N, C-alpha and C positions, 0 to 999 in steps of 0.2 A: 609449811606446817600441816596443811590439809593432807598432803600426800603421805606424810609420816603417820598421821592418825589412820588413814586408810590402810597403809601397810601394816600397822600394828593390829588393826581389827582383822585384816585378812589372815595374818599369821596366827592370831588367837583362834579364829574359826578353823583353820587348817589343822592346828595342833589338837583341837578338841574333837575332831572327827575320828571315828574308828577306821583303822586301815581295812581296805577291801581285801577279800580273800582272792589270791591270785590263782584262779582256776576257772575252767570253762563249765565245770559241773558242780552241782551242789553236794553230791555225796562223796565221801572219802573213798569208797570202793572204786568209783569211776576214775578218781584221781590216781589211784594205785594202778589200775588197768592202763591208763594213759601213760603213766611213767614206764610201765613194763613194755608197752608198745614202742615208745620212743627209744628205749634201750635196745630192743630187738632191731629197730631200724638202723641205729648206729652200728651195730654189729654187722648187719647186712651191707651197709655202705663200706665198712672197712674191708670186708671180704671182696666186694666188687673192686675196690681200689687195688687190692693185692693181685686179683686176677688180671686187671688191666695192665699192671706193671709186668706180670709174667708174659702176657701176650705181646707187649711191646718188646721185651727182651728177645722172645722167640722170633719176632718179625725181623729184628735187627740181625740176629744170628742167621736167619734164612738168606737175607740179602748178602751178608758176608760170605756164606758158603756158595751162593750163586756166583759171586765175583771170583772167588778162588777157583771154583770149578771151571768157569769160563777161561780163566788164565791158564789153567792146567790143560784144558782141551785145546786151546790155541797153540800152546807150546808143543803138544803131542802131534797135532796136525802139521805144524811147521817142520818138526823133526821127521815125520813120516814122508814128506815130500822131498827131503834132502837125499841125494844119492849116497849110498854107502860105499866106502872105498875098500 
């Protein structure tokens, strides 16, 4: 019974409190600036992600071209050493 009374009193106290403003700054101008900066940061991170995907694709393409070029070069060198009839 004592726990129930404590719980009720705690809930009454918490309900009567005013909610805190979720911000680091007191002024609304600073909140707007902070929101704009966060938006710019998200855009920059998106661009960085796109560029890393492009770099990965180009790296894989370079490796594939290297393998194909090596195979063609080996075949050409092998054919060049063969006597022609």
